[in-house]
N, C-alpha and C positions, 0 to 999 in steps of 0.2 A: 661178321659184322658188329659193331660196338653197339653196346646197350648202356642204358643208363644204369648206375649201381645203386640199388635199392637202400643200401647201408653205408656206412663207414668203409671204405676200401681197404685200409689196412687191417680193421677186424675181420672184415668178411674173408681177406685171404688168409690170415693167421688162423681164424677157426676152420676155414677149408682144409688147410694144410694139416693142423692138429687132427682133423678126423681122418684124413687120407692115411697118414701115418698110423693111427690106431688101427684101421680097417684093413690094412695091407698084410699079406701073408709074406712073411720074411723068410728067405730061403736059409737052408742048412741049418744050424746050431742055434741062428738068432732066435731069441723067445720074441713072441708078441711083445708089443709097447703099448702102453697107454699115454698118448701124448695129450696136452692140455694147453689151452689157450691161458697165458699168463703174462701180464704186464712187467711182472717182475719176479724172476725165479729165485725167490728168498727162501730157501729151505733150510730147517736148522740140520745139523748134524744127524741129530737123532731120526729125522725122516728120511734120511738116505740109505737106510739099510736096503730099500729096492730101488730100482733106476726110477728117477725122475726124468722125464721128458716134456720139456715146454717149449712151446712155440710162442715166440715174443714179437709183438708189431715193431716195426724200425721206422727209418725215415722213407718218405715219399717225395720224389720229383716228377713234377708234372710237366709236360711239354707239349706242345701243338703238334698233332700228327697230319689233321688235314683240317679243311675249313670248318668242318661240322665236328670232328673228334679231338679228344685229347687223349695223350697216353700217358697213364701212370705208371712210373718205375716202383714198386712197392718192395720194400725190403723185410725180409722178417728174419728172425733168429731161431735156429734150433738148439737149445740148451741140453745137453746131457749132463746129467749130475749123480754120483752114486758114491757111498761109502765103499772104500776097497777092502775085501778081505784077503786078497792074493794078488801076486805081480800077474797072474794070468787074466784077472779083471780088466786090467789096464788094454791087454791087446784085445779082449773082448769088446770093448767100449770103441777101441781104435776102430775095429772091423765094422761095428754097428755104424759110426759114421760113414765109413766107405759104403756101406750097404745103402745107406739113405742118399749119399750122393749119387750113386748108381741107379738106385730107382727113379730118381727125379730125372736124372740125365736121359736114361733110356726110354722114359714115359711110363714107367710102369705104376707110378705113383702119378695122377693127376687130379686136379681139383675141379670138382664138377660143376659147381653153382658161380663160376666165373664167367663175364661175358666172353662170347665167342671172339675167338683171336687172342685169348690172354694165355701166356706162356711163360716159363722161366726164361730168364735171360742171362744170369751169372750165377755161379755157386762159389762161394770162398770158405776156406777153413781158417780163418784168422787167428783161432785159439783152439788148436789141435788138443790141448790139455793146459790147465793152468797151473804152473809150477807151485805158487804159494799154496793152493789149496791142496795139492798132492804132498808136499813136504810137510807141511804144518799141520792139516787135519785128515792126511790120508783119504781124501777125497778127488775123485776124478771128475774134472769140470771143463767141459769143452763147448765150443759154440760154433756152429755153422751159420753162414749167411746166403740167404737165396732172394735173389731179386726177380721178380714177376713184373712182366709187362703187361698192362691192363688198359685195354681200349675203353674209353668212356665217352659217350656223347656229351656236347657241351651242351649246357644249359642256356636257354634263351634268356 
């Protein structure tokens, strides 16, 4: 059942996703990550000696679901950024992208404080890695895009 969202829906979804990614116990050799809400993932190369995981709010589309409820399609990006020390780092980061996709898709990662009925609807990997960052700065930079459908009561 939809409920009123007490805060800005994009921030709510992005913060919940960052918390869920941080709390999740990743399988196999994937180390724990610390994901942070960021509007702009603008790290200097010096900051990228360790993996940076940013959750960035994106566009929202709002449509009528019922007479009393709207459906917010909230897109968020997950940006992975790391200075590479070897070719193996690229494969490890590609594996992390797939592990994130699989954890969301299989509902092992859930967002706890969203209205009842909220769920992911699409997952895309439009930037598996940025060629320019890789070749010019030796930095792996990728972005996943996840859209969540969040039911919200219409305000009178």
